N, C-alpha and C positions, 0 to 999 in steps of 0.2 A: 535539306531538312535539318532544322536545329533541334537538338535534344537537350533539355535542361534537366539537370540532376540536382536534387536538393539533398544535402547531407544533413542528417539528423544527429545531433550530439547525443550519444547514448553512454556517456562515460559514467554517469551516476544515476542511481535509481530515480532521484527527484527529477532529473532532466527528462528521463524516459516517461515518467508519470505526467509531467507537465505537457509533453508532446501529445500523449494519449488524450488527456483532458481537453487540450486545445483542439484536437481532431474531432472531438465529440460535440459538434456544432459550436465550436469556439467556446467551450466551457459551459454551454447552456444546458447540458445534460449531466445527470449524476453518474459518476463513474465509480464502481465498486470493483476492487481488485481481487481476483481469485487467489486463494491460498496455494501453497506449495506443499512440499513434504513436511512432515512433522519436524519441528526444531527442537533440539536438545538444549540449546543455549538461549535462554529467555532474552538476554540483552541483545543478541543478534536479531531476534524476532522483533524486539522493540525498536531497534535501529532501522530495520526495514519498514516498519509501520510509520516511524517518524519521517522517513524519506517519502513514503507515499503521501502522507499528510502535507509535507512541505511542497510536494509537487502539485498539490491541489486535488488529490484523490479524496473521495468522500468516505471511504471505508475499505475494510478487508474482510474476506470470507475466512473466518477462523474456525476450522472444523477440528481436525485431529489434534491440533495444538492445544485445544481445550478439553475435548472429550476423552483423550487418552491419558489423562492424569487424574489424581484424586479430586473429588468435588471441591474441597477447600482451596486447593492450588489452582484449579480451573477458574474458580470465581475470582481469586486474586489476580490471575492473569488477565481475565476479561475486564476487570475494573481498571487495571493499568492501561489496557488498550483503549478503553472508552475515555480515559483521561487524556490520552494522546490526541484523540480526534476531537475532544470537546473544545468548542471555541472559547477563546478568552483566556 
């Protein structure tokens, strides 16, 4: 019996996202990524979101990263995130 093993490159977030999107009916389904723990470093959060976008992800669930900060800062954060995902 032959067993084939496919090795998936998971070195970078964008590669993992690309694999997930490709696995969702070869990219014919929208893939939204669940958030994680609250980030204290906005640039690290933006880098993660840029990687998700670069890998073909359609969006991120941003919960506590927005609602656990003052309203003005939350709005600015969400506007930056929308700008990352906005095409063009």
